[in-house]
C-alpha positions as CSV (number, residue, x, y, z in Angstrom):
1,M,95.8,83.6,118.9
2,N,99.1,84.0,120.9
3,I,100.5,87.2,122.2
4,Q,103.3,87.3,119.7
5,A,100.8,87.1,116.7
6,M,98.7,89.8,118.3
7,M,101.7,92.1,118.7
8,K,102.7,91.6,115.1
9,Q,99.1,92.3,114.0
10,A,99.0,95.5,116.1
11,Q,102.4,96.7,114.7
12,K,101.1,96.1,111.1
13,L,97.9,98.0,112.0
14,Q,99.9,100.9,113.4
15,K,102.2,101.0,110.3
16,D,99.2,101.0,108.0
17,M,97.6,103.9,110.0
18,M,100.8,105.9,109.9
19,N,101.2,105.3,106.1
20,A,97.6,106.5,105.5
21,K,98.1,109.6,107.7
22,T,101.3,110.4,105.9
23,E,99.6,110.1,102.6
24,I,96.8,112.5,103.7
25,D,99.3,115.0,105.2
26,N,101.3,115.2,102.0
27,K,98.3,115.5,99.6
28,I,97.1,119.0,98.4
29,Y,93.4,119.6,98.7
30,E,91.7,122.4,96.7
31,G,88.7,124.4,97.7
32,K,86.9,126.9,95.4
33,S,84.4,129.6,95.8
34,S,83.5,131.8,92.8
35,F,86.8,133.4,91.8
36,V,88.9,132.3,94.9
37,T,90.9,129.0,94.9
38,V,92.7,127.8,98.0
39,Q,95.1,124.9,98.2
40,V,95.6,123.3,101.6
41,K,97.9,120.4,102.7
42,G,96.5,117.5,104.6
43,T,97.9,119.0,107.7
44,K,95.5,121.9,107.1
45,E,98.3,124.3,106.3
46,I,97.3,126.7,103.5
47,V,99.8,126.6,100.7
48,K,98.2,128.8,98.1
49,V,95.4,131.4,97.7
50,K,94.6,132.4,94.2
51,I,92.2,135.2,93.4
52,D,90.9,135.8,89.9
53,S,90.8,139.6,90.3
54,E,89.8,140.3,86.7
55,N,86.3,141.1,87.8
56,L,87.0,142.4,91.3
57,E,86.4,145.9,92.4
58,K,87.6,147.6,95.6
59,D,84.2,147.6,97.2
60,E,84.0,143.8,96.9
61,I,86.7,143.1,99.5
62,E,84.2,141.9,102.2
63,M,82.7,139.6,99.7
64,L,86.2,138.3,98.8
65,E,87.0,137.6,102.4
66,D,83.8,135.5,102.7
67,M,84.7,133.6,99.5
68,I,88.2,132.8,100.9
69,L,86.6,131.6,104.1
70,V,84.2,129.3,102.1
71,A,87.1,128.0,100.0
72,V,89.3,127.2,103.0
73,N,86.5,125.5,104.8
74,E,85.7,123.4,101.7
75,A,89.3,122.2,101.4
76,N,89.3,121.4,105.2
77,K,86.1,119.3,104.8
78,K,87.8,117.3,102.0
79,I,90.7,116.6,104.3
80,D,88.4,115.5,107.1
81,A,86.4,113.3,104.8
82,E,89.5,111.6,103.4
83,T,91.0,111.2,106.9
84,E,87.7,109.5,108.0
85,E,87.6,107.4,104.9
86,K,91.2,106.1,105.2
87,L,91.6,106.0,109.0
88,G,88.1,105.5,110.2
89,K,88.4,101.7,109.8
90,Y,91.2,101.8,112.3
91,T,89.5,104.1,114.8
92,K,86.0,102.6,115.0
93,G,84.8,103.3,118.5
94,M,87.5,105.9,119.2
95,P,86.3,109.1,117.6
96,G,88.6,112.1,117.5
97,L,91.8,110.1,117.3
98,F,93.1,112.0,114.3
């Protein structure tokens, strides 16, 4: 394979990686824990927290904080899993690239 063909292949690979990363960054992931729902962008920016406060009493604030933590972590795990699924094929042998 000549250098020009290798460069073209590398450019295509880079473009494919960037397209996959952009797709992940723009997607909204949702995490749920009991009556807490969190929506997080692929960039891990929290965009919405929804609390179903119908059954919530004032003394349950600490429990609510824990549920928010669980929901956010669940959404972040989904982002990490999809990032690995879509970009892992490009980064084999180079962990932590994204």
